[in-house]
Residue, then its C-alpha position, 0 to 999 in steps of 0.5 A: m518492543s517499546d512504543p518507539g520501536l513498534y512505531t518505527h517498524l510499522y512506519a517502515q512497513l508503510r513507507d515500503c508499501a507506499e514506495l511500491i505503489d508509487q513505483v507501480i504508478i510511475d511504471l504504468e504511466c510510463k507504459g510499463r517498459n518492463a522496468g517495473k515488472k517485478e514491482r507490479e507483480t509484487l503489488a498485484g500479489l499483495l492486493r490479491t492477498l488482501q482479497a483472499a487472506p489478509t492475515a497471511n502476511l504482516n504487510a497485508m495485515l497492516l495494509v488491510n487495517v489501515l484501509r479499514e480504518n480509513r474506510v477504503a476497503a469497503n466493497a473493494n475488489w482487490n483482485e480486479l485491481a491486481d489483474a489490471i496491474d498485471r495487464g499494465d492497465a494505465s487507465q485513469t480508474v486504475i491510476g486513481r485507485l492506486e493514488e487513493l491507496a498512496r494518499v491513505l498510506e501517506s496520511e497514516r505515515a504522517d499520523m505514525h510519525a506524530r505518534m513516534h515523536g509523541s512517544h519519544a516525548r514521554 
């Protein structure tokens, strides 16, 4: 796969994960009226995969590498956050942790975008 193709694929995966987190934040802030139940379950499952077996799927592997690179994963209890999402916990702590994840992914997306354009310029 060429550099542009690889970056495009990784960028799309980061975008999808970031959108999932945003949807869950919105759902939790709107008191989880079951409109986002599927998204909450998906994100909770992904976070549990980060805790148990981060190499089990490509999304988890990408996410754990991004988080490690940005030092967000240190001492993180992803199962705890996943349980809170399952409960519909909209506390500031839970929302704050999700927003931190969203910020890290957005920063990585911006870097990936720059790399994509840099690789096209070669």
